[in-house]
Structure formats: C-alpha cells, structure tokens
C-alpha positions in Angstrom: -9.1 -4.0 -34.7 -9.3 -4.6 -30.8 -7.4 -7.9 -30.3 -8.0 -9.9 -27.0 -5.3 -10.5 -24.0 -4.9 -13.8 -22.7 -5.5 -13.2 -19.1 -3.8 -16.4 -18.1 -0.7 -14.7 -19.0 -1.3 -11.7 -16.5 1.1 -11.6 -13.2 -0.8 -11.3 -10.0 0.6 -10.9 -6.5 -1.8 -12.4 -3.8 -2.8 -10.6 -0.6 -0.8 -11.5 2.5 -0.5 -10.3 5.9 2.9 -9.6 7.8 3.5 -8.3 11.5 6.2 -5.8 12.3 7.6 -4.2 15.4 7.3 -0.2 15.1 11.0 0.6 14.2 10.6 -2.3 11.5 7.4 -0.9 10.1 8.9 2.7 10.1 12.3 1.3 8.2 10.1 0.1 5.6 7.8 3.1 5.4 10.9 5.6 5.1 12.7 3.2 2.3 9.3 3.2 0.4 8.6 -0.5 0.5 5.2 0.1 2.3 2.7 2.9 1.1 -1.1 3.2 1.1 -1.3 2.3 -2.3 0.4 -1.3 -1.6 -0.8 -1.9 1.5 -3.0 -1.1 4.5 -1.8 -1.1 8.2 -3.6 -1.8 11.6 -2.3 -1.4 15.1 -1.7 -4.6 17.3 -1.8 -3.9 20.9 -0.9 -6.7 23.0 -1.5 -9.1 20.6 -5.1 -7.9 19.4 -5.5 -6.0 16.5 -7.2 -2.7 17.4 -9.5 -1.0 14.7 -10.0 2.1 16.8 -6.9 3.3 15.4 -6.5 4.1 11.7 -2.9 4.1 10.2 -2.3 6.7 7.0 0.9 5.4 5.9 2.0 7.7 3.3 1.3 10.6 5.6 2.6 9.0 8.3 -0.3 9.8 10.5 -2.5 7.9 13.2 -5.9 8.9 13.6 -8.5 7.8 16.4 -12.4 8.4 16.7 -11.3 11.4 19.0 -9.0 12.9 16.4 -5.1 12.7 15.3 -2.8 11.0 17.7 1.0 10.8 17.3 3.2 8.0 17.7 4.3 9.6 21.2 1.0 9.7 22.1 0.4 5.9 21.4 3.7 5.1 23.4 2.7 7.2 26.4 -0.5 4.8 26.5 1.2 1.4 25.8 4.6 0.0 26.1 6.8 -0.7 23.1 6.7 -4.4 23.8 2.9 -4.4 23.4 2.7 -2.3 20.1 2.9 -4.2 16.7 1.9 -3.2 13.1 -0.3 -5.5 11.0 0.4 -4.7 7.2 -1.8 -6.5 4.7 -0.3 -6.3 1.4 -2.9 -5.5 -1.4 -3.1 -8.0 -4.4 -1.4 -6.3 -7.4 -1.6 -7.0 -11.1 1.3 -6.6 -13.2 0.9 -5.8 -16.8 2.2 -8.6 -19.2 5.0 -7.4 -21.6 2.3 -7.5 -24.7 0.1 -5.3 -22.6 2.8 -2.8 -21.4 4.0 -2.4 -25.3 0.5 -1.8 -26.4 -0.5 0.7 -23.5 3.0 2.6 -24.6 2.2 2.7 -28.2 -1.6 3.8 -27.3 -0.2 6.7 -25.2 2.5 7.8 -28.1 -0.5 7.6 -30.7 -2.7 10.0 -28.4 0.0 12.4 -28.1 0.4 12.5 -32.0 -3.1 13.1 -32.3 -3.2 15.9 -30.0 -0.8 17.7 -31.6 -2.2 17.5 -34.9 -5.3 19.4 -33.8 
C-alpha cells in the first residue's frame, strides 16, 4: 500500500545569487562547490550582467553568439577589475530520512526482482 509523505518535513534550499571575482569563481569550480547542476553563471562586465555570454560551469567553457571564447579572449577585451561572475544557486530539495530509507529499500527490492527472472 502506498503511504503518503508529509511534505512539510521536506528540506528545501532557496534560490539565491552571489557575485564572485574570476579567481574566486575558478577556485569554487575547481573545488566542486559550483556545478551546472547546482547553479547557473552569468558574466558581469562593468557592474552590468551581460547575457550575450553563456558560461558552462562543468565544461569550463564560455560561449558567445559568434562561437566559443576563452577566458584569455575575454581578458583581452576587458580588464580583470571590470569582470565578475554572478552565480545563481538553484533551489534544491533534499530527501527526508524516511524518503531516503524508502527509496533505498525500493532499489534493493527492484534488484532482487531483476535477479529472479
């Protein structure tokens, strides 16, 4: 029988935005604290968000409507002091302990059923 989950006990993180310098952003990406799954990144030039550049965090790649551009290419166009990265952390939902246990049990049951056939 399907039992209902009390949704009030589910833990959520709220979406929020932080702005980092290029070296700070690179350190967080290399440490694995920022990924495409957890956040989106936009280039801030001279204090204004520039939507013509798209940052792929996991691939460490920046694209523009004209094609791929490197960090060096961006630094040739702008001074380091004018550049920042705006990171919007995505809202995430974490399983409650009960949900986690139930999911683990369901996975084990599926594996057992698969071995029988």
